C-alpha positions as CSV (number, residue, x, y, z in Angstrom):
1,M,100.9,51.2,160.1
2,T,97.4,50.0,160.1
3,F,93.9,51.7,160.4
4,E,93.8,50.1,163.7
5,H,96.5,52.0,165.1
6,F,95.5,55.5,164.8
7,I,91.7,55.4,165.0
8,T,90.4,57.0,168.1
9,G,87.0,58.0,169.6
10,P,84.0,56.5,168.1
11,P,85.7,53.6,166.1
12,S,83.2,53.4,163.1
13,S,80.2,54.5,161.9
14,H,78.8,51.2,161.7
15,E,78.0,51.4,165.2
16,I,75.0,53.5,163.9
17,P,71.9,51.5,162.6
18,I,71.9,52.0,158.8
19,S,68.8,54.1,158.1
20,D,69.4,54.8,154.2
21,P,70.4,51.7,152.2
22,E,70.4,53.6,148.7
23,R,72.6,56.2,150.0
24,T,75.0,53.1,151.5
25,A,74.9,51.6,148.0
26,D,75.9,54.7,146.4
27,I,78.8,55.2,148.9
28,D,79.9,51.5,148.3
29,A,79.7,51.9,144.5
30,K,81.9,55.0,144.8
31,H,84.4,53.5,147.1
32,Q,84.5,50.5,144.6
33,Q,85.6,53.2,141.6
34,V,88.0,54.8,143.8
35,A,89.6,51.4,145.0
36,E,89.9,50.2,141.2
37,F,91.6,53.7,140.3
38,L,94.2,53.4,143.4
39,E,94.7,49.7,142.2
40,S,95.5,50.7,138.5
41,H,97.7,53.9,139.1
42,R,99.5,52.0,142.4
43,Y,98.3,54.7,145.0
44,D,97.9,53.7,148.6
45,A,95.4,55.9,149.2
46,L,93.2,58.9,148.3
47,L,92.9,62.0,150.3
48,L,89.7,64.6,150.0
49,E,90.1,67.9,151.6
50,E,87.3,70.0,149.2
51,A,83.7,70.2,150.7
52,N,82.4,69.4,146.9
53,Q,84.4,66.1,147.2
54,F,83.6,65.1,150.5
55,A,79.7,65.7,149.7
56,W,80.5,63.5,146.5
57,F,82.1,60.6,148.2
58,T,79.7,60.3,151.2
59,S,76.7,60.8,148.8
60,G,75.6,64.1,150.4
61,G,77.5,64.6,153.7
62,N,78.4,68.3,154.8
63,C,81.6,68.5,156.2
64,S,81.4,72.7,156.4
65,R,80.0,74.6,159.1
66,Y,76.8,76.0,157.8
67,G,77.3,79.5,156.7
68,A,81.0,79.5,156.4
69,A,83.7,78.4,153.8
70,E,85.8,76.4,156.1
71,T,86.0,72.6,156.3
72,T,85.8,70.5,159.5
73,A,86.9,67.3,158.1
74,A,88.9,65.4,155.3
75,L,88.4,61.6,153.9
76,F,91.2,59.3,153.7
77,I,90.4,56.2,151.3
78,T,92.1,53.1,150.9
79,P,90.7,50.1,149.0
80,E,89.6,48.5,152.4
81,A,88.7,51.7,154.5
82,R,87.3,55.4,154.5
83,V,88.4,57.3,157.3
84,V,87.2,60.8,158.4
85,V,89.8,63.2,159.8
86,T,88.2,65.7,162.0
87,S,88.1,67.4,165.3
88,N,86.4,66.4,168.6
89,V,84.5,69.5,168.4
90,D,82.8,68.1,165.0
91,S,83.1,64.2,165.1
92,A,79.7,63.9,166.9
93,R,77.7,65.9,164.2
94,L,79.5,64.3,161.6
95,F,79.0,60.9,162.4
96,E,75.4,61.2,164.1
97,R,73.9,63.4,161.6
98,E,75.7,63.4,158.3
99,L,77.5,59.9,158.1
100,P,75.0,57.5,160.5
101,G,75.8,53.8,159.7
102,L,77.4,54.4,156.6
103,G,80.8,52.3,157.2
104,F,83.3,55.2,157.9
105,Q,85.9,55.1,160.7
106,L,87.3,58.1,162.6
107,K,90.8,59.5,163.0
108,Q,90.0,62.4,165.6
109,R,92.1,65.1,166.7
110,P,91.8,67.6,169.6
111,W,90.3,71.0,168.5
112,H,93.6,73.1,169.1
113,E,95.6,70.9,167.0
114,P,96.2,71.8,163.5
115,R,94.4,69.2,161.1
116,H,97.3,69.5,158.5
117,L,99.9,68.0,160.7
118,L,97.5,65.0,161.3
119,L,96.7,64.6,157.5
120,E,100.9,65.0,156.9
121,D,101.4,62.1,159.5
122,I,98.9,60.0,158.0
123,C,100.0,60.6,154.4
124,R,103.9,60.1,155.5
125,G,105.5,56.8,154.1
126,R,102.5,56.3,151.5
127,T,102.0,57.0,148.1
128,V,98.6,59.3,148.2
129,A,96.6,60.7,145.6
130,S,94.3,63.8,146.3
131,D,91.9,66.7,145.3
132,S,94.7,69.5,146.3
133,G,98.0,68.1,145.9
134,R,99.0,69.4,149.2
135,H,100.9,67.0,152.0
136,D,103.2,65.6,149.4
137,T,100.4,63.9,147.4
138,H,99.7,63.7,144.0
139,N,96.6,66.2,142.5
140,V,94.3,64.0,140.4
141,S,91.5,66.4,140.6
142,S,90.7,66.2,136.8
143,W,90.0,62.6,137.2
144,L,87.8,63.4,140.0
145,K,85.8,65.9,138.1
146,H,85.3,63.1,135.5
147,L,84.1,60.4,138.1
148,R,81.6,62.9,139.6
149,N,79.9,62.8,136.0
150,P,77.5,61.3,135.1
151,L,75.4,61.3,138.2
152,T,74.3,58.0,139.9
153,L,70.5,57.1,139.8
154,L,70.2,58.2,143.2
155,E,71.7,61.8,142.6
156,C,69.2,62.1,139.9
157,E,66.3,61.7,141.9
158,R,67.7,64.2,144.6
159,V,68.1,66.9,141.6
160,R,64.7,66.2,140.6
161,E,63.2,67.3,144.0
162,L,65.7,70.1,144.1
163,G,65.3,71.5,140.8
164,R,61.0,71.5,141.5
165,Q,61.5,73.3,145.1
166,V,64.3,75.9,143.3
167,A,61.9,76.7,140.6
168,H,58.9,77.1,142.9
169,A,60.8,79.4,145.4
170,V,62.2,81.7,142.3
171,E,58.7,81.9,141.2
172,A,56.8,82.2,144.5
173,T,59.2,85.3,145.2
174,A,58.9,86.8,141.8
175,R,55.1,86.9,142.5
176,H,55.3,88.5,145.7
177,C,57.4,91.4,144.1
178,S,55.9,94.7,144.2
179,P,57.3,98.4,142.7
180,G,59.6,100.1,145.1
181,R,61.1,96.9,146.8
182,T,64.4,96.9,146.8
183,E,66.8,94.0,145.4
184,A,68.4,93.2,148.5
185,D,64.9,92.9,150.0
186,V,63.5,90.4,147.2
187,A,67.1,88.3,147.6
188,G,66.4,88.0,151.2
189,E,62.8,86.5,150.6
190,L,64.3,84.2,148.0
191,A,67.0,83.0,150.5
192,H,64.6,82.5,153.2
193,R,62.4,80.4,151.1
194,L,65.2,78.1,150.2
195,L,66.5,77.8,153.8
196,R,63.5,76.7,154.8
197,H,63.6,73.2,152.3
198,Q,67.0,73.1,153.5
199,I,68.5,74.4,150.5
200,I,71.9,76.3,151.1
201,P,71.7,79.5,148.6
202,Q,75.0,79.3,146.5
203,R,74.2,82.6,144.0
204,I,71.2,84.8,144.0
205,Q,70.6,87.5,141.7
206,V,68.1,90.1,141.8
207,S,68.4,93.0,138.8
208,A,66.0,95.8,138.6
209,D,65.0,97.0,135.5
210,G,67.7,95.6,133.0
211,R,70.7,96.1,135.0
212,T,71.8,92.6,133.6
213,Q,72.7,94.2,130.4
214,R,75.2,96.0,131.8
215,Y,76.3,93.8,134.7
216,R,75.7,90.1,133.4
217,Y,76.7,88.4,136.7
218,W,75.1,91.4,139.2
219,S,74.0,90.1,142.5
220,H,71.7,92.5,144.1
221,G,71.7,96.1,145.9
222,R,69.8,98.5,147.8
223,S,68.1,100.0,144.4
224,G,64.3,99.9,144.4
225,I,62.7,98.1,141.6
226,S,60.5,100.1,139.2
227,R,59.4,98.3,136.0
228,Y,60.4,94.8,136.1
229,A,63.1,92.4,137.7
230,T,64.8,89.3,136.7
231,I,65.4,86.8,139.8
232,S,67.6,83.8,139.8
233,A,69.0,81.4,142.4
234,A,71.2,78.8,142.3
235,G,70.6,76.2,145.4
236,A,72.5,73.2,146.9
237,R,71.3,70.4,149.1
238,Q,73.3,67.2,149.6
239,G,75.9,69.1,147.7
240,L,74.3,69.0,144.3
241,N,73.5,72.2,143.0
242,V,70.5,73.6,140.5
243,S,69.6,77.0,139.1
244,A,66.5,78.7,138.0
245,T,65.8,82.3,136.6
246,R,62.6,84.1,136.1
247,T,61.7,87.7,135.1
248,V,58.4,89.8,136.4
249,S,57.1,92.9,135.0
250,F,54.6,95.5,136.5
251,G,52.2,96.3,133.8
252,D,53.1,95.1,130.2
253,P,56.9,94.7,130.0
254,P,58.7,97.0,127.8
255,Q,58.9,96.2,123.8
256,D,63.1,95.7,123.7
257,L,62.6,93.5,126.9
258,K,60.0,91.3,125.5
259,A,61.7,90.9,122.2
260,A,64.9,90.0,123.9
261,C,63.3,87.5,125.8
262,H,61.7,85.6,123.3
263,R,65.3,85.5,121.8
264,A,67.0,84.4,124.5
265,L,64.4,81.4,125.2
266,L,64.8,80.3,121.6
267,V,68.5,80.1,122.3
268,Q,67.8,78.3,125.6
269,A,65.3,75.7,123.7
270,T,67.7,75.3,121.1
271,A,70.5,74.5,123.5
272,M,68.3,72.1,125.2
273,Y,66.9,70.3,122.5
274,F,70.6,69.4,121.0
275,S,71.9,68.7,124.7
276,Q,72.1,65.1,123.5
277,A,73.8,62.0,124.5
278,N,77.3,61.3,122.6
279,W,77.4,64.9,121.3
280,E,80.4,67.2,122.0
281,L,79.4,70.6,123.5
282,H,80.8,72.6,120.3
283,E,78.1,70.6,118.5
284,V,75.6,72.0,120.4
285,W,77.3,75.3,120.5
286,K,77.0,75.5,116.7
287,R,73.4,75.1,116.8
288,I,72.9,77.8,119.3
289,G,75.4,80.4,117.5
290,R,73.1,80.1,114.5
291,I,70.3,81.4,116.5
292,F,72.3,84.3,117.6
293,E,73.0,85.2,114.3
294,K,69.6,84.6,112.8
295,F,68.4,87.3,115.0
296,G,71.4,89.6,114.5
297,C,72.8,89.2,117.8
298,R,76.0,87.2,117.5
299,E,77.9,89.4,119.9
300,E,75.6,88.7,122.6
301,W,77.3,85.6,123.8
302,H,80.6,87.2,124.2
303,E,79.3,89.2,127.1
304,A,78.8,86.3,129.3
305,P,78.7,82.5,129.5
306,Q,75.9,80.9,128.4
307,G,75.6,77.8,130.4
308,E,77.5,75.2,132.2
309,L,77.7,71.5,133.2
310,M,76.4,71.5,137.0
311,G,77.1,69.1,139.8
312,Y,78.8,69.1,142.9
313,E,80.2,72.7,141.8
314,L,78.2,75.4,140.4
315,C,80.3,74.9,137.0
316,E,81.7,71.2,136.7
317,V,82.5,71.8,132.6
318,P,82.5,75.3,131.0
319,I,80.5,75.2,127.8
320,V,82.4,77.0,125.3
321,P,82.5,77.2,121.8
322,A,85.5,74.6,121.3
323,S,84.9,72.4,123.9
324,E,85.0,68.5,123.0
325,F,83.6,67.4,126.1
326,R,81.3,64.5,125.1
327,L,77.7,64.7,126.9
328,E,76.4,61.6,128.4
329,P,73.0,60.6,130.0
330,R,72.5,61.8,133.5
331,M,74.6,64.8,133.1
332,M,73.0,68.1,134.4
333,L,73.3,71.4,132.4
334,H,72.3,74.8,133.1
335,W,71.5,76.9,130.0
336,H,71.2,80.5,130.7
337,P,71.4,82.8,127.6
338,S,71.3,86.3,127.8
339,I,70.5,88.9,125.4
340,G,70.3,92.5,126.0
341,P,68.1,93.1,129.1
342,S,66.9,89.5,129.3
343,L,68.4,86.7,131.3
344,T,66.4,83.0,131.2
345,G,67.8,80.1,133.1
346,D,66.6,76.5,133.7
347,T,68.5,73.4,134.7
348,I,68.1,70.0,132.6
349,L,69.3,66.3,132.9
350,V,70.5,64.7,129.6
351,G,68.5,61.6,128.7
352,H,69.1,58.5,126.6
353,D,66.7,60.1,123.8
354,R,65.6,63.6,124.9
355,F,66.3,66.1,127.8
356,E,64.6,66.0,131.1
357,L,63.6,69.7,132.7
358,L,64.4,69.8,136.2
359,T,63.1,73.3,137.1
360,P,59.5,73.1,136.0
361,S,57.4,76.0,136.1
362,D,54.4,76.4,138.4
363,E,51.5,77.9,136.9
364,W,53.6,80.5,135.3
365,P,53.0,82.1,131.8
366,Q,54.5,80.3,129.3
367,V,55.3,80.8,125.7
368,K,55.7,78.1,122.7
369,V,59.1,77.7,121.2
370,A,59.5,75.5,118.0
371,V,62.7,73.9,117.5
372,K,63.1,71.4,114.4
373,G,59.1,71.2,114.7
374,E,58.9,70.5,117.9
375,S,57.0,72.7,120.2
376,F,58.3,73.6,123.8
377,S,56.8,75.5,126.6
378,R,59.3,77.9,128.0
379,P,58.7,80.6,131.1
380,D,57.5,83.9,129.7
381,I,57.5,87.3,131.5
382,L,54.9,87.7,134.4
383,R,52.7,90.5,134.4
384,L,51.8,91.9,137.7
385,P,50.1,94.9,138.7
386,R,51.8,98.2,138.5
387,E,50.0,99.9,141.4
388,V,50.9,98.2,144.8
389,Q,47.3,96.9,146.4
390,T,47.0,98.7,149.9
391,V,44.8,96.6,152.5
392,Q,43.0,98.7,155.2
393,L,43.7,97.0,158.7
394,P,41.5,97.4,161.8
395,P,42.9,99.5,164.5
396,M,44.4,97.7,167.2
397,G,43.5,97.5,171.0
């Protein structure tokens, strides 16, 4: 069976003029990688059903319905063709908004027919690799994870812009905090700031008055903020994720928070400094482990993860003490050490010689941290007035 036999509806997104040559080149390069893999392993095709895999191969395409976890399409890729398998409800949006002029073909089904039946029909009689192992295919998800890293040059440009905007949203939200506001209220403001820039909130954390010390992965609740708050966001755009964390205090921060924050920043700066190309993650871990020991808080890292490789997933590769994963230039790391009531977090890009900070601060107080004789500026605790300023409005009417 050839593709011409089962393509229905709009025959190809080639009919739509190419508007993004860089994205087209990025997709073509990924298609070439897939084609080489299929040939070397004697597969006929690759089936991708997960949203993050769809975003990776299409260089930023979104196959989900915004606000929902369900996917609306799958990709069926051979050395010669790339086919979108979807329903008549979603095909127009996918081809006109997500994949315009990018060389994809369409296999369309009526909305009331299950997609899995169509996928099973397409895979029948072929040796097919996939990201799921469903439909009598061979699961190659581990290979795909390595293929997504390191990032391409186009993806690096995207995370640079995304990182600046995520950090700005977190810091702008923190500046507008005031005593008595609830965690949920602050989280809602942060989500609004992200969505205005077409950044999908993947994870938002607003922790009041040291709640992170007991709940390291707290999200947000109805409690009011009294003394201080730690605000975090992980946002995604075009499939890629970036994260940042900042802390704000009303009046002078408590001494235990201030001391813990500076220790966490030293751990983070050390982790960033040693996130070097050709280093295995366990080598980086040894360096940050010494900082935990030096300050008598060696048990803190047992309480929660301290970082991960980030990309099309929030956690592409976990950072654990014995990891032999080798870093390469253009890999993205999110370092977020936590000590006591303090949590700090930023995202970096591994370089050939040194790291690149993707979530820089904008007019935020800084503290100097020295690692191996080199000084780094790291985001300190922002001090805001303890009392809410009341503005008298003129009477209406």
